[in-house]
N, C-alpha and C positions, 0 to 999 in steps of 0.2 A: 105278170111280173110282181113279185113281192118286194116292196120298198121298205127298208129299215131306216129310221131317222134317229139321229142322236139328239142329245139335249141342246146342241148348238145349231139345230135345224139343218143339219147336213144329212141328206138322204142318199142312200146307195142301195145296190141290190145284194150286197153281202156284208156280213158283220165285220170283216177285216177292214173294208173301206170305211165303214162308220167309225171303227176304232181308230184308224189312222187319222181321219179327219178330226175326231174329237181330241186326240192326243195333240195334233198340230195346234188346235185352238187353245188348248191348255198351255202348251209351251209358249205360245205367243203372249200370254198374260204376264206382265212384269210383276215380280214380287217386291215387297219393300226391302227385304234382305234375303239373300240366297242362303241355302244351307251351308255352302262353302264359306261364305262370309261369317256365318254364325260360329262355325268350327274354328275359323281363324281367330275370331275375337275371343272365344273361349280359351284357346291355346295360349293366347298372349297373357292371360291372367291366372293360369293355373300351373301347378307343378306337374311336369312331365317326366316320367321315369323311363330311362332307356332299357331296352330288353336285357342287355348284359347285367345291368344293375339289379333288375328284378329277379333274374335268374340267381344272382348271388344272395338275394333275400328270401328265396322260396321256402327255406326251412326255418326262418326266423319267426318265433312264436309271437313276437310283438308286431308282426305285419299280417294284416288280413287282406287277402287278394279276393276281390269281388268281381265275379263274372256276370256281366249284364246282358250277355248274348241271349238270343231266343233259345228255348229248350231244344229246338230242332238243330241249332248250331252246336250246342253243348254236347249232344249225344255223339257227335263225331270226334270228341276229345276235349279235354279241359286240363287246366293247371292243377296238379295234385294239391289237395288241401284248400283249394279255392271254394268260396261259397257262391251259390247262385242266387242272384237277386234280379228279378225281372225289371227291366228299365221302366216299365209302366207303373211299378209300385215303389221304386226306390225312395222317392221323397217321403212317402208314408212310412216306410220301414225304418228310416233313420230318425224320424220325428218322435221324441218321447211322449208328446202330447197326442199322438195319433193312436187310434184303436188298433192300427196295424203294425205298431212299433215292434221291431225285432231286437231282443237283447244283445245280439252279436254286435249291433251298431252302438251300443252304450258303453263299450269298453274304451279304455284309454290306450289305443293302439294306432298304428299307422295303417290307413286304408288306401289300397291301390286298386282302382277300378280298371276293368278292361273290357273291350268288345273285340270284334274281329280285326278292325283296321285302325282304331283310335278315334274315329269320328264321334260315335255315340257316347263313348266314355268321356271325351272332352266336354261335350255338351252336358252330360250328367254331372261331372265334377264341378263345372262352373255353376250349375243350378244349386248343387249341394252347398257350395261355398257361399252362395247368396243367402242360403238358409242359416249359415253359421256352422256348418259341418265341414271340418277340415279333411281333405282327401287329395289324392293325386291320381294320375292315370298312366297306364302303359302307353307310351307315345305312339307306337305303331301297331299295337294290338296283337291278338293271338296268332294270326298268320305268321308274323315276323318272329314271334316267340318260338313257334314250332320250327320254322326255318332255321333259327339260330341254335337249335338243339336243346331248347328248354324242355324240361320233362313234361310229357303229355300222358294223361291217363284216359283210358276209355272203359275201364272195368265197371264203373257204376256211374254213368253220366246222368242219372236221373236227378232232378232238382231236390 
Protein backbone atom coordinates (compact mmCIF):
# COMPACT_ATOMS: atom_id res chain seq x y z
CA UNK A 1 0.00 0.00 0.00
CA UNK A 2 1.37 3.39 -1.02
CA UNK A 3 0.58 6.17 1.46
CA UNK A 4 0.49 9.82 0.39
CA UNK A 5 0.93 12.44 3.09
CA UNK A 6 0.05 16.12 2.87
CA UNK A 7 1.88 19.01 4.45
CA UNK A 8 -0.66 18.78 7.29
CA UNK A 9 0.47 15.24 8.19
CA UNK A 10 -2.70 13.72 6.80
CA UNK A 11 -1.96 10.40 5.10
CA UNK A 12 -4.17 8.56 2.68
CA UNK A 13 -3.99 5.98 -0.04
CA UNK A 14 -5.04 8.31 -2.84
CA UNK A 15 -4.33 11.88 -3.88
CA UNK A 16 -7.98 12.95 -3.71
CA UNK A 17 -8.23 12.15 -0.02
CA UNK A 18 -4.98 14.01 0.67
CA UNK A 19 -6.28 16.99 -1.29
CA UNK A 20 -9.60 16.97 0.56
CA UNK A 21 -7.91 16.73 3.94
CA UNK A 22 -5.46 19.51 3.04
CA UNK A 23 -8.28 21.71 1.79
CA UNK A 24 -10.26 21.13 4.97
CA UNK A 25 -7.24 22.11 7.08
CA UNK A 26 -6.75 25.28 5.02
CA UNK A 27 -10.42 26.23 5.26
CA UNK A 28 -10.36 25.86 9.03
CA UNK A 29 -7.64 28.52 9.39
CA UNK A 30 -9.26 31.89 10.13
CA UNK A 31 -7.96 34.83 8.11
CA UNK A 32 -7.61 38.33 9.56
CA UNK A 33 -9.93 39.62 6.85
CA UNK A 34 -11.80 37.73 4.17
CA UNK A 35 -11.70 38.57 0.48
CA UNK A 36 -15.41 39.38 0.70
CA UNK A 37 -14.73 41.87 3.49
CA UNK A 38 -11.91 43.42 1.46
CA UNK A 39 -14.19 43.88 -1.56
CA UNK A 40 -16.95 45.33 0.62
CA UNK A 41 -14.53 47.82 2.17
CA UNK A 42 -13.15 48.78 -1.24
CA UNK A 43 -16.63 49.30 -2.69
CA UNK A 44 -17.56 51.58 0.20
CA UNK A 45 -14.84 54.07 -0.78
CA UNK A 46 -14.63 53.97 -4.58
CA UNK A 47 -16.82 55.13 -7.43
CA UNK A 48 -18.88 52.34 -8.94
CA UNK A 49 -20.25 52.71 -12.46
CA UNK A 50 -23.46 50.94 -13.42
CA UNK A 51 -23.48 48.85 -16.57
CA UNK A 52 -26.01 51.05 -18.37
CA UNK A 53 -23.94 54.17 -17.60
CA UNK A 54 -20.75 52.63 -18.98
CA UNK A 55 -22.57 51.39 -22.07
CA UNK A 56 -23.53 55.03 -22.67
CA UNK A 57 -19.85 56.06 -22.26
CA UNK A 58 -18.30 53.37 -24.46
CA UNK A 59 -17.67 55.73 -27.41
CA UNK A 60 -16.55 58.68 -25.27
CA UNK A 61 -12.91 59.44 -26.12
CA UNK A 62 -12.43 60.95 -22.65
CA UNK A 63 -13.10 57.57 -21.02
CA UNK A 64 -10.51 54.79 -20.89
CA UNK A 65 -11.97 51.37 -20.15
CA UNK A 66 -9.36 49.09 -18.60
CA UNK A 67 -9.84 45.32 -18.66
CA UNK A 68 -7.88 43.68 -15.84
CA UNK A 69 -9.09 40.15 -16.51
CA UNK A 70 -6.65 37.39 -17.30
CA UNK A 71 -5.72 37.01 -20.96
CA UNK A 72 -7.58 33.67 -20.99
CA UNK A 73 -10.77 35.51 -20.03
CA UNK A 74 -10.26 38.33 -22.50
CA UNK A 75 -9.94 36.02 -25.51
CA UNK A 76 -13.58 35.02 -24.97
CA UNK A 77 -14.65 38.63 -25.56
CA UNK A 78 -13.93 42.18 -24.48
CA UNK A 79 -15.40 45.68 -24.51
CA UNK A 80 -14.49 47.32 -27.84
CA UNK A 81 -11.85 50.01 -27.38
CA UNK A 82 -10.84 48.76 -23.94
CA UNK A 83 -7.20 48.34 -23.08
CA UNK A 84 -5.85 45.27 -21.35
CA UNK A 85 -3.78 45.74 -18.21
CA UNK A 86 -2.93 42.65 -16.18
CA UNK A 87 -3.99 43.04 -12.57
CA UNK A 88 -0.57 41.96 -11.41
CA UNK A 89 1.11 44.88 -13.21
CA UNK A 90 -1.42 47.69 -12.87
CA UNK A 91 0.23 49.50 -9.93
CA UNK A 92 3.47 49.64 -11.92
CA UNK A 93 1.80 50.66 -15.17
CA UNK A 94 0.05 53.69 -13.62
CA UNK A 95 3.08 54.93 -11.66
CA UNK A 96 5.06 57.51 -13.68
CA UNK A 97 8.13 56.76 -11.53
CA UNK A 98 8.03 53.06 -12.41
CA UNK A 99 10.16 51.66 -15.22
CA UNK A 100 6.97 49.85 -16.32
CA UNK A 101 4.84 53.02 -16.64
CA UNK A 102 2.46 53.02 -19.62
CA UNK A 103 1.71 56.44 -21.17
CA UNK A 104 -1.98 55.55 -21.61
CA UNK A 105 -2.30 56.05 -17.85
CA UNK A 106 -0.72 59.51 -17.97
CA UNK A 107 -3.66 61.11 -19.76
CA UNK A 108 -6.18 63.44 -18.17
CA UNK A 109 -9.14 61.10 -18.74
CA UNK A 110 -11.69 59.12 -16.79
CA UNK A 111 -10.50 55.56 -16.13
CA UNK A 112 -13.01 52.78 -15.58
CA UNK A 113 -11.60 49.38 -14.64
CA UNK A 114 -13.44 46.11 -14.99
CA UNK A 115 -13.03 42.40 -14.38
CA UNK A 116 -15.55 39.58 -14.77
CA UNK A 117 -17.72 40.26 -11.73
CA UNK A 118 -16.49 43.49 -10.12
CA UNK A 119 -14.50 42.00 -7.25
CA UNK A 120 -10.98 42.26 -8.65
CA UNK A 121 -11.64 45.67 -10.16
CA UNK A 122 -12.97 47.00 -6.83
CA UNK A 123 -9.78 45.93 -5.06
CA UNK A 124 -7.66 47.33 -7.88
CA UNK A 125 -9.34 50.73 -7.91
CA UNK A 126 -9.10 51.02 -4.11
CA UNK A 127 -5.36 50.33 -4.33
CA UNK A 128 -4.91 52.81 -7.17
CA UNK A 129 -6.77 55.48 -5.21
CA UNK A 130 -4.43 54.79 -2.27
CA UNK A 131 -1.61 55.60 -4.70
CA UNK A 132 -3.31 58.85 -5.78
CA UNK A 133 -4.59 57.59 -9.15
CA UNK A 134 -8.25 58.48 -9.69
CA UNK A 135 -10.36 55.73 -11.21
CA UNK A 136 -13.70 53.98 -10.95
CA UNK A 137 -14.89 50.49 -11.77
CA UNK A 138 -17.75 48.68 -13.46
CA UNK A 139 -19.79 47.60 -10.45
CA UNK A 140 -20.91 44.17 -11.65
CA UNK A 141 -18.26 43.40 -14.25
CA UNK A 142 -18.05 42.09 -17.77
CA UNK A 143 -20.56 39.25 -17.40
CA UNK A 144 -23.34 41.71 -16.57
CA UNK A 145 -22.09 44.00 -19.36
CA UNK A 146 -22.54 41.23 -21.92
CA UNK A 147 -25.88 40.16 -20.41
CA UNK A 148 -27.14 43.77 -20.63
CA UNK A 149 -26.36 43.92 -24.34
CA UNK A 150 -23.16 45.95 -24.07
CA UNK A 151 -21.00 45.64 -27.18
CA UNK A 152 -18.59 42.70 -27.07
CA UNK A 153 -15.77 42.11 -29.52
CA UNK A 154 -13.91 38.86 -30.06
CA UNK A 155 -12.09 39.77 -33.28
CA UNK A 156 -8.69 40.46 -31.77
CA UNK A 157 -8.68 39.68 -28.09
CA UNK A 158 -4.93 39.54 -27.75
CA UNK A 159 -3.47 41.95 -25.19
